C-alpha positions, 0 to 999 in steps of 0.5 A: 321376256324374263326367266319364264322357265326358271323351274322346269317341274312344278308338280301341278301336272301330277294329278293328270292335268295341264295348264293351258295358255289362258290359265285353265286346267284340262286333262292331259289326254284332252283333245286340245292337248293332243292337237298342240302336242302333235304339233310339238311332235311335228316340230321335233321331227322337223328338227330331226330332218334339220340335223341332215345335210340339206340344200340352204333353201330347204333348211331356211324354209324348215326353220321358218316352219319350226317358228310357225309351228310354235306359233300354231301350238300357241294358238291351240294352247290358248282357246280363242287365240290366233297367230298365223296369218294367211300370208304364211299359208301363201308363203308355203304354197309359193315354196311348194310351187317352186319346188314342184316345178322342178320335179317330174310329174308323178304318174304313180304313187311313191313309197317313203324313202330314197335318202334319209333326209327325204324319209324324215320329210315323209315322216314329218308329213305323216305327223303333220297329217295326224296334227291336222286330224287332231286339230280338226277333231278339236274344231268340232267342239271348240273354236280353232282358227281356220288358218291352223287347219289350212296351214297343216294341210298345206304344210303336209303337201309341202313336206311331200314335195320336199321329200321328192326335191331332197331325193332329186338333189341327192340324185335319188329316184322316187321309190315307186309303188309296185301294185301287187309286187309280192302277190 
């Protein structure tokens, strides 16, 4: 791979532009930059979640997801480029089904919370939904691999279920929303 990052600053972005993977330059607030930047932010939140004590299966899943998110960022950084396969989406669905099978059926909405790890998973879920929205905005005007949008959609569902599973493994109940609690 070589020494790709031997010099961190280049000064090329001092004019408010950034380089895409295909060599073109766009404004730093371009919708494409927003999309892959939000995927990077999501990856950071997952890194924060990984700093917690987690069941090994969830830890391994989150590490795999971090690699996927880097691939996703690559897809979004290079117009017309695809890296994620449908198999990765199916993989998320399988893990989601496995984690959800052990959880009680939801009859109420839940609030983000419980353990710190579960709260981080909820935070990751909300950043994932934003990444999905930014990617959809990009897809309105430019080509985006459909797997990118599907992956983020499924990942947000998985992060929700993962938050519940983390609470359950720690013996914490879901925090149920109480409508009009303070009315």
